[in-house]
N, C-alpha and C positions, 0 to 999 in steps of 0.2 A: 726254656720257656717257663714263665712264672705261672704257677697254678692259681686259678681263680678261687678267692675265698669262699668257703662253703657257707650256705645260708645258716643263720643261727638256729639251733635246735629248740623246739618248744620247751619252755620250762615247766617243771612239775607245778601244778597249781590247782586251786579249787575249781578251775574251769573245766577240768577233764570230764566230769559227768554231764556237762551241759554243752560244751563246744566240741565239735568234731575236730579230728587231727588237722584237716586241711585248713579250717578257720583258725585254729590255735596257732598253726605255723605262720599264717599271715599276720596275726596279731603280734607275734613275737618279732617278725621282720619289721613291722610298723614301729614298734617300740625301739628297736635297734636303729631305725632310720631317724627317729626323733632324737635319740641320744647322740648319734654320730654326726648327722648332717644338719639337723635343726639346732642341735646343742641346747636343748631344753634343760632346765635345771632338774636335779634329782627329785626335788619335791613336786615339781609339775609332772614329771614322768610317773612318779608314785601315785599321784592323784588320778592321772589319766588311766593308768592300769587298773586302779581300784574301780573307777567309774565304768570302764568297759567290762570288768569282771561282774559287777552288779547288774549290768544290762544283759549280759549273756545268761546269768543265773535267772534273771526275770524272764527272758524269752524262753529258756528251757522249760520253766514251769508254766508259763503263759501258753505256749504251744503244745506242751506235753510231749516234747521230743527233743533230741539232740539238735543243736543249731549247726547246720553245715554251711559251708561257704556258699553253695547254690541257694540254700533256703534264706540265708541272710541277705542275699542280693534282692530277694523278693519282699523285703521288709516293707510294711505299709505304715502310713501315717498314724493309723489307729493304734498300732502296736507301740509306737513311740509315745503317743499321748497316754496310753495305759501305763507305760513305765513312769512317765513324769507324774501321773496322778498317784501311783503307788509310792513314789519317793516323797511327794507332798504329804501323803498320809503318815509317813515316817517322820514328819516335821523337818524335812530337809529344806533349807532356805533357797531363795531365788538365785543367789550368787553361786551356790554349789550346783544347782540345776543347770545354770548357764554354762558353767565349766564342764559339766558332764556332757552337755550337748555339743560343746566345742570339741571335746575329745572324740566323740563318736563321729562327728563330721570329718575330723581329721583322718580317722580310720577309713571312712567311706571314700574320701578323696584318694587315699593311698591305694585302696583296693581297685578303684577305677583306673588309676594310672598304671597299675600292674595288670590290667586286663581281666579283672575278676568281677566285672559287672558294675552297674551304676545303682547305688542305693539312694534313689531320689527322695525317699520318704523323710530322711533326716533334714534335707534342705527345705522341705515343705513346712516344717514345724517352726513356728515363731518362737524366738527366744523369750524366756520369762522376763518381765519388767523388773528392774531393780530401782528401788527408791534412792534418789541421790541425796546422800548425807555429806555435808561439808566437813572436811577435817577441822579439828579444833586446835588451832595453834595457841601457844603461850604468849602472854604479853612480853614485849621486848625486855623489859626490866626483869621479869621473872626468869626468862630464858638465861639471862646473864647470871643470875644468882644460883641457878641450878648447878653450875660448875664450881661453886665455892665449896671446897672440901671442909671449911670451918663449920658449915651447917651441920655436918655429921661428926663433929669433933667429940661429942659426948658418947658416941657409939663404941661398943666394946669390939673394935676392929683394929687390925694392925695398920699403922700409918701408911705402909706401901699399898695396901688394899684401898684405903680411902683415896690415896693419890691416883691409883689406877682408875677407879670409878669416875673421879673428877675428870681425868684425861679423856676417857671414853665418851662421856656425856658432852664434854666441850667439843670433841671431834664431830659427834653426830650433829650438833647444832652449827658448828663453825663451817662444816663442809657439806652439810645436808646429806649425810650418808645413811643408808639402811644399816641396821645394827649388824647384820651378817657381813656387810662390806667393811665396817669398822673393825670387827673382830677377826676378819680374814686377812688383815694387813700383816705382812711379815716385817721383821725388824729392818731388813734392807730396803723396804718400801718407804720408810719414814725418814726424811732428812733431819739432821740436827738443826737446832735453832740457828738461823743465819746462813745455813748451807743450802737452802732451797725453799720454795713456797708452793710446790705442786706435789700431789699424790697421784699415782696411777692405781686406780681402783678396779677390781673385778666385780661386776654386778651380775644381774640376772642373765642367764644364758651364757655365762662365762665371757660376757662382753666387757672389754676394758674401756675406761675413759679417764681423762685427766681432770682433776678437780683442784682448785686452790686450797691452801691450808694456811690459817693465820699463824703468825709467829708466836703469839701468846699460847695458842693451842700446842704448838711444837714444844714450847717451854714446859707446859704441864706434862706432856708425854716424856720429855727428858727428865723432869723431876721424878716421875714415877720410875723410869728405867734406872735412875741413879740409886734408888733405895730398894729396888726389887731384889729379893733374895735368890731368885732363880737365874740361871744362865740363859740369856736371850741371844742365841746365835743368829746370824743374818737370815737363815732360812726358816727360822721358827716364827710362829705368831708373836707379835710384839706384846699382846695382851694375854696374860696367862692367869689360870686359876690359882687358888690357895696352895695347891700341891704341885704347881708347875705345868699342869696339863692345859689343853685348850680351854679358854674361858667360855662358859655357857652364857648364851643370851639371857637366860633366866636370872643370872646373878645381877646383871645390869638392870633388868626389870625390877628386881627386888630393891636395888639401890635407889631407883627412881621412886618406888613406892614409899621408901623411907623419907625421901625429900618431899613427896606430896604431903606427908603428915607434918613435916617441919614447916612447910610454907602454906598449909591449908589449901592445897590445890585439889581440883576434882579428879575423878578416876581417869578422865580422858588425858591427863598429863602422863604420857608414857614415853619411853625412849623414841618411838616412832613419831610422837608429836613434836619432837625437836626437829625432825626432818621437815615436817609441815611448817613449823615456825620459821625455819631457814628460808623456805620458798616464799612464804607469805611476807616476811619482813623485807626480802629482796624486792618483791613486787611493789610493796607499799613505798619503797624508796626509789621507785622508778626503774627497776630492773626489767630488762627485755625478756619477754616470755620465751622466745626461742633460746636465748642464752640460759635461762633457768631450766628449760627442758634438757639441754645438754648437761648442765651441772647435776641434775637429778638422775640422768640416765634413763629418761622416759623414751620408749620407742615411738610413741605417738604424742603429738602436740595436744590432742584432745585430753590426754591424761593430765597434762600440766595445766590446762585451762580451768580446772576445778578451782585453782587458787584465785582466779579472777573473780569467782563468785564470793570468796571470802572477803576480798578487798572491796568489792561492791557493797557487800553487807555492812562492812565497817563504815564506808562512806555514807550509806543511808542512815546509820545510827548517828553519825555526826550531823547530818542534815536535819534529822528529826529533832535532835537535841538543841541545835543552834539556830535554826531558821525561825524567825518570829511568827510565821504563818503556818508552820508545820503542825 
């Protein structure tokens, strides 16, 4: 007979003075559930855990007593509003508040499913409004120049590092990858030029998807690999740092900052802007929105639809400039 796995033990944390053992145990089980079954990313888990910890600390001080599981089930909307107001006073933005509320609602749903009471106060609170700001893509001609290593030829950097940075930036624009997805690729994941045109990428929540890759991008990657002084075994990341370890996203951000200076681009020209440019340029050339959603790895089409706003804005600019009565 196989023994049933024991519930995870509550971790030592700053919650101990504020949350009782019964609630702390359920919070630990909830986080384990998100990690194992929902497969949330480590960064999302870290943020949710931090948000819940801040809420429990607030409640402990707000109520003047330790927060037990039974007391938490009797949470009122005024308690949640007081917490949101306190976070606002600490100059926390709407996006962070919305994430905190989402994490707390997830915890409440978990407690209800486990038979530990219904925390209706959290669903009664309206999420804070977030002003919609359109991503700022690069011009098509500028995006193409970004990957030109000759623009950084005057820098005091080794040739293989310049080739590496050009390959990474070309990959982000050519396949619309998040920087973490590009730097997470292993040597075995990337075909040689002429040997394939698809990458299998691991995105948010450890979800994999297939994305096309241009042959000229594969050529840039092969050029970098050919002169890289470090051994790149099939199981290792294909992009490495100066000492051969994992390449930090910050290095690519700095490379992009250098190119901003060379090309006179605004601060909005970041590595992530290359992903925005990929989506916007596909859409402007008649790309299907559903297909772009799949390529970007967006869970919801509503996330992808923001790019229709960019394209509509561009069309209005053309209209206003060209129409004789505009």
